[in-house]
N, C-alpha and C positions, 0 to 999 in steps of 0.2 A: 653520511648525506640524507638528510631525508623524502620522505613519498612525499608528490604531490598528487591534491585532490582534481580527478576533472570532472565530481559532477556531486550529484546526491539523491538520490529516491527517495522519498516522501510521498507515507502510506496513509491516509487519513481513515480515517477509526470507521465513520459511513461514508458513502455517496453523498457528494452533495448534488444542490443543484448547482445549472451554468452558469444563471444570471446572482447565485451569488458567491460563486466559485471569483466571477469575474468583479463584481460591487467590492471581493474583497480580499478573498484568500489570492488570486492570481499576481495583483497587485504589489497585496505586502511582495510577497516574493521577487520580483520584479523590482522595489527595492535594493532587494540587500544588496550589499556590494560585492559584485562582481561577479553577480549574473547575467551568464548572455545570454537565454532565454529560460521561459515554463511556458511549459507542456503538457497540458491540461491528457488524462488517460482515460478515454469514457467505459465507460461503463457499458458495457454487453453482455447478450448471454454466457457468453464465454467467458470470457472474469466471474462470472456468476460460475458455471461448474465449474472453474479451476478452486474455485473457493469448497466450493459442497464438495468438488471429489477429495482435497486438504482435510476440511475438514469431520469427512469421515471414514478418511485413515488414521487419523491423530485418535477418534472416536474409536478404534478397533484396537487399539494401542494402546487403550485406557486404558478397556475392557482387557485384552490378554496381557498385560504388568499385574492389573487388579486381581484378575485369578489366578495369576502366578504365587498371588501373596498368601494366599489362602487355599 
């Protein structure tokens, strides 16, 4: 028996304005067969802080890796 998909997480490359999303992206996603709801995630300082922490950790790991090569 195969697994069943309950949903998908879609991540945008950049934050977009609410007006642009409601005009196209949200409407398009709602048109996909089987989509029950589309709820945008509002960008705020918590999201920004989490992204910056991940970037900082990634940079640190990359620097550590490069130093280990030399």
